[in-house]
N, CA, C and O atoms as a GROMACS GRO file, in nm:
protein
  608
    1UNK      N    1   0.346   4.536   7.350
    1UNK     CA    2   0.428   4.482   7.232
    1UNK      C    3   0.570   4.515   7.199
    1UNK      O    4   0.641   4.615   7.215
    2UNK      N    5   0.591   4.383   7.143
    2UNK     CA    6   0.776   4.413   7.123
    2UNK      C    7   0.786   4.506   7.033
    2UNK      O    8   0.679   4.556   6.998
    3UNK      N    9   0.901   4.551   6.976
    3UNK     CA   10   0.910   4.659   6.872
    3UNK      C   11   0.958   4.511   6.748
    3UNK      O   12   0.981   4.533   6.629
    4UNK      N   13   0.962   4.429   6.786
    4UNK     CA   14   1.010   4.359   6.658
    4UNK      C   15   0.847   4.305   6.593
    4UNK      O   16   0.856   4.267   6.476
    5UNK      N   17   0.719   4.298   6.649
    5UNK     CA   18   0.630   4.303   6.628
    5UNK      C   19   0.541   4.435   6.580
    5UNK      O   20   0.446   4.441   6.502
    6UNK      N   21   0.574   4.483   6.616
    6UNK     CA   22   0.513   4.662   6.571
    6UNK      C   23   0.554   4.645   6.424
    6UNK      O   24   0.483   4.638   6.324
    7UNK      N   25   0.746   4.639   6.446
    7UNK     CA   26   0.819   4.682   6.357
    7UNK      C   27   0.714   4.548   6.198
    7UNK      O   28   0.632   4.615   6.135
    8UNK      N   29   0.717   4.456   6.170
    8UNK     CA   30   0.639   4.376   6.123
    8UNK      C   31   0.481   4.408   6.098
    8UNK      O   32   0.433   4.368   5.992
    9UNK      N   33   0.412   4.464   6.174
    9UNK     CA   34   0.278   4.488   6.140
    9UNK      C   35   0.274   4.617   6.066
    9UNK      O   36   0.182   4.639   5.988
   10UNK      N   37   0.361   4.695   6.084
   10UNK     CA   38   0.357   4.848   6.018
   10UNK      C   39   0.421   4.773   5.853
   10UNK      O   40   0.372   4.799   5.743
   11UNK      N   41   0.507   4.703   5.871
   11UNK     CA   42   0.588   4.666   5.708
   11UNK      C   43   0.438   4.584   5.644
   11UNK      O   44   0.431   4.592   5.522
   12UNK      N   45   0.344   4.522   5.698
   12UNK     CA   46   0.239   4.405   5.631
   12UNK      C   47   0.150   4.570   5.634
   12UNK      O   48   0.115   4.587   5.518
   13UNK      N   49   0.111   4.670   5.704
   13UNK     CA   50   0.040   4.768   5.689
   13UNK      C   51   0.064   4.861   5.517
   13UNK      O   52  -0.019   4.874   5.427
   14UNK      N   53   0.206   4.910   5.525
   14UNK     CA   54   0.250   4.952   5.467
   14UNK      C   55   0.262   4.918   5.300
   14UNK      O   56   0.251   4.994   5.203
   15UNK      N   57   0.284   4.808   5.304
   15UNK     CA   58   0.272   4.662   5.210
   15UNK      C   59   0.128   4.694   5.125
   15UNK      O   60   0.110   4.739   5.012
   16UNK      N   61   0.033   4.650   5.230
   16UNK     CA   62  -0.075   4.643   5.203
   16UNK      C   63  -0.131   4.799   5.159
   16UNK      O   64  -0.187   4.789   5.050
   17UNK      N   65  -0.132   4.908   5.198
   17UNK     CA   66  -0.151   5.063   5.152
   17UNK      C   67  -0.094   5.063   5.037
   17UNK      O   68  -0.163   5.100   4.942
   18UNK      N   69   0.025   5.029   5.015
   18UNK     CA   70   0.110   5.057   4.878
   18UNK      C   71   0.059   5.001   4.752
   18UNK      O   72   0.043   5.063   4.646
   19UNK      N   73   0.026   4.819   4.785
   19UNK     CA   74  -0.056   4.764   4.677
   19UNK      C   75  -0.140   4.805   4.643
   19UNK      O   76  -0.159   4.821   4.522
   20UNK      N   77  -0.252   4.848   4.760
   20UNK     CA   78  -0.363   4.894   4.703
   20UNK      C   79  -0.367   5.023   4.614
   20UNK      O   80  -0.433   5.006   4.512
   21UNK      N   81  -0.327   5.115   4.624
   21UNK     CA   82  -0.270   5.226   4.528
   21UNK      C   83  -0.235   5.150   4.410
   21UNK      O   84  -0.316   5.138   4.318
   22UNK      N   85  -0.153   5.112   4.408
   22UNK     CA   86  -0.070   5.032   4.283
   22UNK      C   87  -0.201   4.984   4.222
   22UNK      O   88  -0.260   5.055   4.140
   23UNK      N   89  -0.252   4.858   4.264
   23UNK     CA   90  -0.421   4.784   4.218
   23UNK      C   91  -0.503   4.902   4.116
   23UNK      O   92  -0.506   4.900   3.993
   24UNK      N   93  -0.570   5.006   4.213
   24UNK     CA   94  -0.633   5.133   4.135
   24UNK      C   95  -0.620   5.105   4.033
   24UNK      O   96  -0.685   5.021   3.971
   25UNK      N   97  -0.492   5.200   3.975
   25UNK     CA   98  -0.526   5.178   3.813
   25UNK      C   99  -0.566   5.074   3.704
   25UNK      O  100  -0.621   5.087   3.595
   26UNK      N  101  -0.523   4.974   3.766
   26UNK     CA  102  -0.544   4.858   3.739
   26UNK      C  103  -0.716   4.799   3.717
   26UNK      O  104  -0.773   4.744   3.623
   27UNK      N  105  -0.760   4.841   3.849
   27UNK     CA  106  -0.951   4.851   3.841
   27UNK      C  107  -0.956   4.945   3.759
   27UNK      O  108  -1.000   4.888   3.659
   28UNK      N  109  -0.944   5.041   3.735
   28UNK     CA  110  -0.960   5.178   3.622
   28UNK      C  111  -0.963   5.085   3.531
   28UNK      O  112  -1.076   5.044   3.505
   29UNK      N  113  -0.855   5.027   3.457
   29UNK     CA  114  -0.822   5.008   3.314
   29UNK      C  115  -0.947   4.898   3.326
   29UNK      O  116  -1.052   4.954   3.292
   30UNK      N  117  -0.968   4.758   3.364
   30UNK     CA  118  -1.083   4.701   3.408
   30UNK      C  119  -1.206   4.722   3.357
   30UNK      O  120  -1.260   4.650   3.273
   31UNK      N  121  -1.265   4.851   3.420
   31UNK     CA  122  -1.394   4.920   3.386
   31UNK      C  123  -1.431   4.960   3.261
   31UNK      O  124  -1.535   4.961   3.195
   32UNK      N  125  -1.263   5.009   3.238
   32UNK     CA  126  -1.309   5.096   3.092
   32UNK      C  127  -1.288   4.964   2.974
   32UNK      O  128  -1.311   4.995   2.857
   33UNK      N  129  -1.248   4.826   3.002
   33UNK     CA  130  -1.215   4.736   2.927
   33UNK      C  131  -1.384   4.682   2.896
   33UNK      O  132  -1.443   4.655   2.792
   34UNK      N  133  -1.425   4.682   3.038
   34UNK     CA  134  -1.534   4.565   3.076
   34UNK      C  135  -1.667   4.657   3.064
   34UNK      O  136  -1.783   4.617   3.053
   35UNK      N  137  -1.613   4.809   3.071
   35UNK     CA  138  -1.765   4.854   3.080
   35UNK      C  139  -1.866   4.834   3.180
   35UNK      O  140  -1.836   4.761   3.275
   36UNK      N  141  -2.004   4.900   3.175
   36UNK     CA  142  -2.114   4.861   3.247
   36UNK      C  143  -2.128   4.711   3.269
   36UNK      O  144  -2.120   4.648   3.164
   37UNK      N  145  -2.143   4.652   3.358
   37UNK     CA  146  -2.232   4.458   3.357
   37UNK      C  147  -2.336   4.446   3.284
   37UNK      O  148  -2.436   4.484   3.344
   38UNK      N  149  -2.362   4.402   3.158
   38UNK     CA  150  -2.470   4.411   3.117
   38UNK      C  151  -2.623   4.330   3.199
   38UNK      O  152  -2.745   4.338   3.189
   39UNK      N  153  -2.527   4.256   3.275
   39UNK     CA  154  -2.677   4.198   3.391
   39UNK      C  155  -2.671   4.268   3.522
   39UNK      O  156  -2.685   4.210   3.629
   40UNK      N  157  -2.649   4.403   3.506
   40UNK     CA  158  -2.654   4.475   3.591
   40UNK      C  159  -2.763   4.624   3.544
   40UNK      O  160  -2.734   4.729   3.488
   41UNK      N  161  -2.904   4.566   3.599
   41UNK     CA  162  -2.962   4.658   3.557
   41UNK      C  163  -3.026   4.728   3.671
   41UNK      O  164  -3.103   4.822   3.649
   42UNK      N  165  -2.999   4.690   3.793
   42UNK     CA  166  -3.049   4.731   3.941
   42UNK      C  167  -2.884   4.790   3.993
   42UNK      O  168  -2.854   4.820   4.109
   43UNK      N  169  -2.821   4.793   3.908
   43UNK     CA  170  -2.627   4.825   3.987
   43UNK      C  171  -2.703   4.991   4.045
   43UNK      O  172  -2.781   5.067   3.987
   44UNK      N  173  -2.637   4.998   4.184
   44UNK     CA  174  -2.608   5.078   4.231
   44UNK      C  175  -2.558   5.250   4.167
   44UNK      O  176  -2.441   5.250   4.128
   45UNK      N  177  -2.618   5.367   4.155
   45UNK     CA  178  -2.537   5.455   4.085
   45UNK      C  179  -2.379   5.470   4.075
   45UNK      O  180  -2.305   5.490   3.980
   46UNK      N  181  -2.356   5.452   4.215
   46UNK     CA  182  -2.207   5.448   4.215
   46UNK      C  183  -2.135   5.334   4.261
   46UNK      O  184  -2.070   5.326   4.366
   47UNK      N  185  -2.157   5.224   4.152
   47UNK     CA  186  -2.131   5.117   4.132
   47UNK      C  187  -1.951   5.100   4.060
   47UNK      O  188  -1.873   5.007   4.078
   48UNK      N  189  -1.934   5.209   3.991
   48UNK     CA  190  -1.795   5.278   3.956
   48UNK      C  191  -1.710   5.273   4.082
   48UNK      O  192  -1.625   5.187   4.104
   49UNK      N  193  -1.752   5.410   4.194
   49UNK     CA  194  -1.650   5.343   4.302
   49UNK      C  195  -1.661   5.277   4.354
   49UNK      O  196  -1.577   5.290   4.443
   50UNK      N  197  -1.741   5.156   4.378
   50UNK     CA  198  -1.765   5.007   4.402
   50UNK      C  199  -1.683   4.944   4.361
   50UNK      O  200  -1.625   4.872   4.442
   51UNK      N  201  -1.646   4.942   4.232
   51UNK     CA  202  -1.602   4.852   4.149
   51UNK      C  203  -1.430   4.870   4.175
   51UNK      O  204  -1.353   4.778   4.153
   52UNK      N  205  -1.387   5.003   4.224
   52UNK     CA  206  -1.303   5.038   4.199
   52UNK      C  207  -1.241   5.025   4.378
   52UNK      O  208  -1.128   4.991   4.412
   53UNK      N  209  -1.300   5.044   4.424
   53UNK     CA  210  -1.326   5.014   4.595
   53UNK      C  211  -1.242   4.862   4.588
   53UNK      O  212  -1.126   4.853   4.629
   54UNK      N  213  -1.324   4.736   4.527
   54UNK     CA  214  -1.298   4.664   4.523
   54UNK      C  215  -1.174   4.561   4.547
   54UNK      O  216  -1.132   4.484   4.633
   55UNK      N  217  -1.130   4.629   4.361
   55UNK     CA  218  -0.967   4.643   4.361
   55UNK      C  219  -0.906   4.666   4.428
   55UNK      O  220  -0.824   4.577   4.452
   56UNK      N  221  -0.892   4.799   4.511
   56UNK     CA  222  -0.802   4.861   4.587
   56UNK      C  223  -0.796   4.766   4.741
   56UNK      O  224  -0.701   4.755   4.818
   57UNK      N  225  -0.903   4.719   4.748
   57UNK     CA  226  -0.944   4.612   4.875
   57UNK      C  227  -0.882   4.515   4.840
   57UNK      O  228  -0.803   4.483   4.930
   58UNK      N  229  -0.872   4.408   4.701
   58UNK     CA  230  -0.814   4.376   4.649
   58UNK      C  231  -0.649   4.352   4.662
   58UNK      O  232  -0.588   4.256   4.708
   59UNK      N  233  -0.603   4.470   4.608
   59UNK     CA  234  -0.466   4.488   4.604
   59UNK      C  235  -0.409   4.516   4.772
   59UNK      O  236  -0.290   4.506   4.804
   60UNK      N  237  -0.518   4.551   4.865
   60UNK     CA  238  -0.453   4.560   4.996
   60UNK      C  239  -0.414   4.444   5.039
   60UNK      O  240  -0.301   4.432   5.084
   61UNK      N  241  -0.506   4.333   5.032
   61UNK     CA  242  -0.527   4.224   5.080
   61UNK      C  243  -0.432   4.140   5.014
   61UNK      O  244  -0.350   4.081   5.085
   62UNK      N  245  -0.427   4.122   4.859
   62UNK     CA  246  -0.325   4.064   4.834
   62UNK      C  247  -0.162   4.111   4.899
   62UNK      O  248  -0.083   4.020   4.925
   63UNK      N  249  -0.122   4.253   4.921
   63UNK     CA  250  -0.003   4.252   4.957
   63UNK      C  251   0.031   4.271   5.082
   63UNK      O  252   0.143   4.303   5.123
   64UNK      N  253  -0.092   4.245   5.163
   64UNK     CA  254  -0.107   4.162   5.332
   64UNK      C  255  -0.094   4.041   5.290
   64UNK      O  256  -0.018   4.006   5.380
   65UNK      N  257  -0.104   3.952   5.230
   65UNK     CA  258  -0.049   3.822   5.226
   65UNK      C  259   0.076   3.822   5.159
   65UNK      O  260   0.151   3.733   5.200
   66UNK      N  261   0.118   3.887   5.077
   66UNK     CA  262   0.224   3.874   5.021
   66UNK      C  263   0.335   3.906   5.122
   66UNK      O  264   0.425   3.826   5.147
   67UNK      N  265   0.322   4.037   5.186
   67UNK     CA  266   0.406   4.008   5.314
   67UNK      C  267   0.424   3.924   5.470
   67UNK      O  268   0.518   3.928   5.550
   68UNK      N  269   0.290   3.848   5.474
   68UNK     CA  270   0.281   3.738   5.566
   68UNK      C  271   0.342   3.645   5.480
   68UNK      O  272   0.450   3.602   5.523
   69UNK      N  273   0.310   3.606   5.387
   69UNK     CA  274   0.375   3.476   5.347
   69UNK      C  275   0.546   3.504   5.343
   69UNK      O  276   0.619   3.409   5.372
   70UNK      N  277   0.605   3.628   5.308
   70UNK     CA  278   0.739   3.686   5.262
   70UNK      C  279   0.821   3.633   5.395
   70UNK      O  280   0.931   3.578   5.400
   71UNK      N  281   0.695   3.680   5.541
   71UNK     CA  282   0.796   3.699   5.666
   71UNK      C  283   0.788   3.558   5.722
   71UNK      O  284   0.829   3.531   5.835
   72UNK      N  285   0.736   3.475   5.644
   72UNK     CA  286   0.700   3.310   5.716
   72UNK      C  287   0.829   3.277   5.594
   72UNK      O  288   0.936   3.235   5.638
   73UNK      N  289   0.816   3.295   5.456
   73UNK     CA  290   0.863   3.161   5.403
   73UNK      C  291   1.046   3.246   5.371
   73UNK      O  292   1.126   3.158   5.338
   74UNK      N  293   1.105   3.375   5.376
   74UNK     CA  294   1.182   3.393   5.387
   74UNK      C  295   1.244   3.435   5.505
   74UNK      O  296   1.350   3.494   5.481
   75UNK      N  297   1.208   3.424   5.655
   75UNK     CA  298   1.223   3.458   5.771
   75UNK      C  299   1.395   3.442   5.822
   75UNK      O  300   1.447   3.468   5.930
   76UNK      N  301   1.437   3.404   5.730
   76UNK     CA  302   1.614   3.347   5.774
   76UNK      C  303   1.669   3.410   5.662
   76UNK      O  304   1.779   3.358   5.648
   77UNK      N  305   1.650   3.510   5.559
   77UNK     CA  306   1.684   3.603   5.471
   77UNK      C  307   1.650   3.740   5.523
   77UNK      O  308   1.559   3.774   5.600
   78UNK      N  309   1.745   3.815   5.462
   78UNK     CA  310   1.726   3.985   5.475
   78UNK      C  311   1.723   3.981   5.300
   78UNK      O  312   1.763   3.911   5.206
   79UNK      N  313   1.636   4.125   5.331
   79UNK     CA  314   1.625   4.181   5.177
   79UNK      C  315   1.720   4.186   5.083
   79UNK      O  316   1.688   4.179   4.964
   80UNK      N  317   1.832   4.196   5.114
   80UNK     CA  318   1.958   4.232   5.043
   80UNK      C  319   2.007   4.091   5.002
   80UNK      O  320   2.107   4.093   4.930
   81UNK      N  321   1.949   3.942   5.039
   81UNK     CA  322   1.997   3.839   4.984
   81UNK      C  323   1.869   3.816   4.863
   81UNK      O  324   1.905   3.769   4.756
   82UNK      N  325   1.766   3.839   4.876
   82UNK     CA  326   1.682   3.842   4.788
   82UNK      C  327   1.643   3.880   4.651
   82UNK      O  328   1.617   3.998   4.627
   83UNK      N  329   1.634   3.776   4.543
   83UNK     CA  330   1.655   3.795   4.415
   83UNK      C  331   1.518   3.868   4.398
   83UNK      O  332   1.424   3.878   4.477
   84UNK      N  333   1.534   3.912   4.280
   84UNK     CA  334   1.465   3.972   4.199
   84UNK      C  335   1.342   3.834   4.162
   84UNK      O  336   1.243   3.834   4.234
   85UNK      N  337   1.347   3.765   4.095
   85UNK     CA  338   1.308   3.661   4.060
   85UNK      C  339   1.226   3.592   4.121
   85UNK      O  340   1.114   3.556   4.084
   86UNK      N  341   1.330   3.552   4.305
   86UNK     CA  342   1.259   3.525   4.395
   86UNK      C  343   1.119   3.586   4.430
   86UNK      O  344   1.012   3.527   4.426
   87UNK      N  345   1.144   3.730   4.467
   87UNK     CA  346   1.032   3.859   4.522
   87UNK      C  347   0.924   3.808   4.409
   87UNK      O  348   0.816   3.753   4.430
   88UNK      N  349   0.984   3.840   4.288
   88UNK     CA  350   0.836   3.860   4.190
   88UNK      C  351   0.738   3.715   4.204
   88UNK      O  352   0.620   3.708   4.167
   89UNK      N  353   0.813   3.611   4.262
   89UNK     CA  354   0.727   3.474   4.238
   89UNK      C  355   0.684   3.463   4.397
   89UNK      O  356   0.592   3.385   4.423
   90UNK      N  357   0.736   3.527   4.490
   90UNK     CA  358   0.635   3.546   4.655
   90UNK      C  359   0.551   3.605   4.587
   90UNK      O  360   0.439   3.554   4.598
   91UNK      N  361   0.559   3.734   4.489
   91UNK     CA  362   0.450   3.880   4.502
   91UNK      C  363   0.323   3.800   4.426
   91UNK      O  364   0.207   3.810   4.465
   92UNK      N  365   0.373   3.703   4.288
   92UNK     CA  366   0.264   3.638   4.220
   92UNK      C  367   0.182   3.539   4.303
   92UNK      O  368   0.067   3.497   4.294
   93UNK      N  369   0.287   3.518   4.389
   93UNK     CA  370   0.202   3.320   4.498
   93UNK      C  371   0.100   3.411   4.572
   93UNK      O  372  -0.020   3.388   4.556
   94UNK      N  373   0.132   3.494   4.636
   94UNK     CA  374   0.058   3.597   4.741
   94UNK      C  375  -0.038   3.684   4.675
   94UNK      O  376  -0.129   3.718   4.751
   95UNK      N  377  -0.047   3.741   4.535
   95UNK     CA  378  -0.164   3.794   4.491
   95UNK      C  379  -0.273   3.725   4.449
   95UNK      O  380  -0.389   3.765   4.449
   96UNK      N  381  -0.218   3.584   4.402
   96UNK     CA  382  -0.314   3.487   4.350
   96UNK      C  383  -0.403   3.424   4.446
   96UNK      O  384  -0.516   3.389   4.414
   97UNK      N  385  -0.353   3.408   4.572
   97UNK     CA  386  -0.373   3.365   4.711
   97UNK      C  387  -0.566   3.439   4.728
   97UNK      O  388  -0.650   3.355   4.760
   98UNK      N  389  -0.604   3.549   4.712
   98UNK     CA  390  -0.706   3.630   4.724
   98UNK      C  391  -0.842   3.604   4.609
   98UNK      O  392  -0.958   3.570   4.633
   99UNK      N  393  -0.782   3.630   4.492
   99UNK     CA  394  -0.898   3.567   4.400
   99UNK      C  395  -0.900   3.396   4.377
   99UNK      O  396  -0.981   3.337   4.306
  100UNK      N  397  -0.812   3.346   4.441
  100UNK     CA  398  -0.825   3.181   4.441
  100UNK      C  399  -0.947   3.166   4.575
  100UNK      O  400  -1.045   3.091   4.585
  101UNK      N  401  -0.898   3.259   4.657
  101UNK     CA  402  -1.020   3.212   4.791
  101UNK      C  403  -1.111   3.245   4.736
  101UNK      O  404  -1.189   3.150   4.742
  102UNK      N  405  -1.171   3.355   4.660
  102UNK     CA  406  -1.273   3.390   4.604
  102UNK      C  407  -1.312   3.289   4.502
  102UNK      O  408  -1.433   3.307   4.497
  103UNK      N  409  -1.282   3.179   4.404
  103UNK     CA  410  -1.303   3.120   4.364
  103UNK      C  411  -1.332   3.010   4.415
  103UNK      O  412  -1.420   2.938   4.367
  104UNK      N  413  -1.260   2.978   4.526
  104UNK     CA  414  -1.325   2.889   4.623
  104UNK      C  415  -1.457   2.864   4.693
  104UNK      O  416  -1.516   2.756   4.703
  105UNK      N  417  -1.499   3.005   4.747
  105UNK     CA  418  -1.590   3.023   4.766
  105UNK      C  419  -1.749   3.028   4.625
  105UNK      O  420  -1.866   2.991   4.635
  106UNK      N  421  -1.700   3.066   4.555
  106UNK     CA  422  -1.785   3.073   4.469
  106UNK      C  423  -1.803   2.912   4.429
  106UNK      O  424  -1.917   2.872   4.403
  107UNK      N  425  -1.697   2.823   4.425
  107UNK     CA  426  -1.746   2.702   4.368
  107UNK      C  427  -1.800   2.646   4.463
  107UNK      O  428  -1.881   2.565   4.417
  108UNK      N  429  -1.800   2.646   4.598
  108UNK     CA  430  -1.871   2.610   4.680
  108UNK      C  431  -1.963   2.649   4.702
  108UNK      O  432  -2.022   2.566   4.771
  109UNK      N  433  -2.033   2.750   4.683
  109UNK     CA  434  -2.151   2.807   4.663
  109UNK      C  435  -2.208   2.784   4.548
  109UNK      O  436  -2.314   2.722   4.546
  110UNK      N  437  -2.158   2.821   4.449
  110UNK     CA  438  -2.281   2.814   4.326
  110UNK      C  439  -2.241   2.683   4.236
  110UNK      O  440  -2.311   2.623   4.154
  111UNK      N  441  -2.125   2.661   4.272
  111UNK     CA  442  -2.100   2.510   4.185
  111UNK      C  443  -2.037   2.520   4.052
  111UNK      O  444  -2.078   2.617   3.988
  112UNK      N  445  -1.931   2.432   3.981
  112UNK     CA  446  -1.880   2.444   3.884
  112UNK      C  447  -1.937   2.548   3.744
  112UNK      O  448  -1.884   2.644   3.686
  113UNK      N  449  -2.064   2.479   3.726
  113UNK     CA  450  -2.135   2.560   3.594
  113UNK      C  451  -2.155   2.697   3.642
  113UNK      O  452  -2.154   2.784   3.554
  114UNK      N  453  -2.171   2.732   3.756
  114UNK     CA  454  -2.168   2.876   3.758
  114UNK      C  455  -2.072   3.000   3.743
  114UNK      O  456  -2.106   3.116   3.721
  115UNK      N  457  -1.940   2.950   3.758
  115UNK     CA  458  -1.843   2.979   3.773
  115UNK      C  459  -1.795   3.058   3.623
  115UNK      O  460  -1.794   2.975   3.532
  116UNK      N  461  -1.758   3.186   3.580
  116UNK     CA  462  -1.734   3.239   3.464
  116UNK      C  463  -1.557   3.271   3.459
  116UNK      O  464  -1.485   3.370   3.476
  117UNK      N  465  -1.535   3.097   3.417
  117UNK     CA  466  -1.405   3.090   3.404
  117UNK      C  467  -1.309   3.143   3.355
  117UNK      O  468  -1.204   3.145   3.419
  118UNK      N  469  -1.318   3.216   3.196
  118UNK     CA  470  -1.248   3.278   3.130
  118UNK      C  471  -1.226   3.405   3.256
  118UNK      O  472  -1.128   3.446   3.318
  119UNK      N  473  -1.371   3.442   3.257
  119UNK     CA  474  -1.290   3.578   3.382
  119UNK      C  475  -1.211   3.552   3.480
  119UNK      O  476  -1.106   3.615   3.498
  120UNK      N  477  -1.253   3.455   3.557
  120UNK     CA  478  -1.159   3.418   3.649
  120UNK      C  479  -1.047   3.388   3.634
  120UNK      O  480  -0.977   3.427   3.726
  121UNK      N  481  -0.971   3.310   3.523
  121UNK     CA  482  -0.852   3.308   3.484
  121UNK      C  483  -0.729   3.438   3.444
  121UNK      O  484  -0.608   3.459   3.450
  122UNK      N  485  -0.858   3.503   3.401
  122UNK     CA  486  -0.780   3.697   3.358
  122UNK      C  487  -0.746   3.719   3.480
  122UNK      O  488  -0.625   3.730   3.501
  123UNK      N  489  -0.833   3.731   3.584
  123UNK     CA  490  -0.825   3.785   3.713
  123UNK      C  491  -0.717   3.728   3.776
  123UNK      O  492  -0.616   3.798   3.783
  124UNK      N  493  -0.713   3.592   3.833
  124UNK     CA  494  -0.614   3.551   3.880
  124UNK      C  495  -0.445   3.559   3.816
  124UNK      O  496  -0.337   3.548   3.873
  125UNK      N  497  -0.477   3.581   3.690
  125UNK     CA  498  -0.345   3.619   3.583
  125UNK      C  499  -0.278   3.721   3.633
  125UNK      O  500  -0.169   3.727   3.690
  126UNK      N  501  -0.370   3.813   3.602
  126UNK     CA  502  -0.391   3.975   3.655
  126UNK      C  503  -0.337   4.032   3.812
  126UNK      O  504  -0.267   4.130   3.840
  127UNK      N  505  -0.388   3.949   3.883
  127UNK     CA  506  -0.377   3.952   3.993
  127UNK      C  507  -0.197   3.902   4.012
  127UNK      O  508  -0.117   3.964   4.082
  128UNK      N  509  -0.164   3.778   3.932
  128UNK     CA  510  -0.016   3.738   3.999
  128UNK      C  511   0.090   3.845   3.911
  128UNK      O  512   0.205   3.874   3.943
  129UNK      N  513   0.040   3.876   3.832
  129UNK     CA  514   0.152   3.974   3.739
  129UNK      C  515   0.141   4.108   3.780
  129UNK      O  516   0.237   4.183   3.759
  130UNK      N  517   0.013   4.160   3.852
  130UNK     CA  518   0.015   4.264   3.937
  130UNK      C  519   0.113   4.230   4.092
  130UNK      O  520   0.195   4.311   4.137
  131UNK      N  521   0.095   4.150   4.131
  131UNK     CA  522   0.159   4.115   4.226
  131UNK      C  523   0.331   4.083   4.234
  131UNK      O  524   0.404   4.100   4.331
  132UNK      N  525   0.371   4.029   4.094
  132UNK     CA  526   0.481   4.003   4.098
  132UNK      C  527   0.543   4.153   4.059
  132UNK      O  528   0.633   4.181   4.139
  133UNK      N  529   0.530   4.218   3.997
  133UNK     CA  530   0.524   4.388   3.998
  133UNK      C  531   0.566   4.484   4.138
  133UNK      O  532   0.657   4.559   4.174
  134UNK      N  533   0.447   4.434   4.186
  134UNK     CA  534   0.456   4.504   4.310
  134UNK      C  535   0.523   4.486   4.408
  134UNK      O  536   0.533   4.573   4.494
  135UNK      N  537   0.598   4.343   4.417
  135UNK     CA  538   0.713   4.273   4.488
  135UNK      C  539   0.848   4.328   4.472
  135UNK      O  540   0.924   4.370   4.558
  136UNK      N  541   0.868   4.317   4.311
  136UNK     CA  542   0.975   4.386   4.317
  136UNK      C  543   0.996   4.508   4.335
  136UNK      O  544   1.108   4.556   4.354
  137UNK      N  545   0.829   4.611   4.330
  137UNK     CA  546   0.834   4.735   4.353
  137UNK      C  547   0.863   4.774   4.464
  137UNK      O  548   0.928   4.878   4.476
  138UNK      N  549   0.821   4.696   4.583
  138UNK     CA  550   0.851   4.641   4.703
  138UNK      C  551   0.980   4.667   4.781
  138UNK      O  552   1.026   4.751   4.859
  139UNK      N  553   1.024   4.526   4.706
  139UNK     CA  554   1.217   4.549   4.709
  139UNK      C  555   1.265   4.596   4.692
  139UNK      O  556   1.368   4.580   4.758
  140UNK      N  557   1.269   4.720   4.584
  140UNK     CA  558   1.332   4.811   4.544
  140UNK      C  559   1.343   4.938   4.640
  140UNK      O  560   1.448   4.997   4.666
  141UNK      N  561   1.214   4.970   4.690
  141UNK     CA  562   1.197   5.055   4.778
  141UNK      C  563   1.208   5.032   4.945
  141UNK      O  564   1.198   5.116   5.034
  142UNK      N  565   1.229   4.908   4.954
  142UNK     CA  566   1.312   4.854   5.074
  142UNK      C  567   1.440   4.853   5.109
  142UNK      O  568   1.493   4.869   5.219
  143UNK      N  569   1.510   4.822   4.943
  143UNK     CA  570   1.669   4.860   4.977
  143UNK      C  571   1.675   4.983   4.954
  143UNK      O  572   1.764   5.036   5.021
  144UNK      N  573   1.624   5.046   4.894
  144UNK     CA  574   1.630   5.208   4.890
  144UNK      C  575   1.666   5.285   5.013
  144UNK      O  576   1.752   5.369   5.042
  145UNK      N  577   1.537   5.207   5.094
  145UNK     CA  578   1.505   5.258   5.254
  145UNK      C  579   1.648   5.239   5.328
  145UNK      O  580   1.716   5.319   5.391
  146UNK      N  581   1.664   5.133   5.304
  146UNK     CA  582   1.816   5.075   5.355
  146UNK      C  583   1.902   5.142   5.321
  146UNK      O  584   1.975   5.186   5.411
  147UNK      N  585   1.923   5.168   5.228
  147UNK     CA  586   2.082   5.242   5.159
  147UNK      C  587   2.083   5.401   5.216
  147UNK      O  588   2.178   5.459   5.268
  148UNK      N  589   1.950   5.453   5.190
  148UNK     CA  590   1.913   5.578   5.263
  148UNK      C  591   1.988   5.560   5.391
  148UNK      O  592   2.096   5.615   5.416
  149UNK      N  593   1.933   5.491   5.459
  149UNK     CA  594   1.922   5.498   5.637
  149UNK      C  595   2.058   5.451   5.688
  149UNK      O  596   2.083   5.463   5.808
  150UNK      N  597   2.165   5.387   5.586
  150UNK     CA  598   2.298   5.369   5.584
  150UNK      C  599   2.375   5.461   5.591
  150UNK      O  600   2.486   5.455   5.644
  151UNK      N  601   2.316   5.577   5.527
  151UNK     CA  602   2.405   5.677   5.400
  151UNK      C  603   2.371   5.800   5.544
  151UNK      O  604   2.472   5.855   5.588
  152UNK      N  605   2.271   5.826   5.592
  152UNK     CA  606   2.235   5.939   5.692
  152UNK      C  607   2.336   5.896   5.842
  152UNK      O  608   2.330   5.968   5.942
   0.00000   0.00000   0.00000
């Protein structure tokens, strides 16, 4: 494997892990606001941990989608050239890809009438907001890393 491919893979992996960690508190907040699902009579006893895991995995998938999208769309630009607004936009788009994909699967499987539209809109909006914030944080960390490596 060439070093460029390894670096890109590492960048996707680090972005995915950092986004997963950032999305974990959002999942906790969602659990605290929503509480136990009312239709969850036979939920496993560890539903809380599973729910947080779903949020973390969604964050990781969104982070990976963002990183790949950024690599493809901004391949001609360095991180120093990207504005915060542009990064936030790519973060929102990349993060919204995962819940929109889940929506498409739900629509195909259950149809229009079975989708909880308010909850779906909330999750897509929250994902886009978290993606924008994470993208700005990712850019700040990357620029800080470039500055530190130049100073060394």
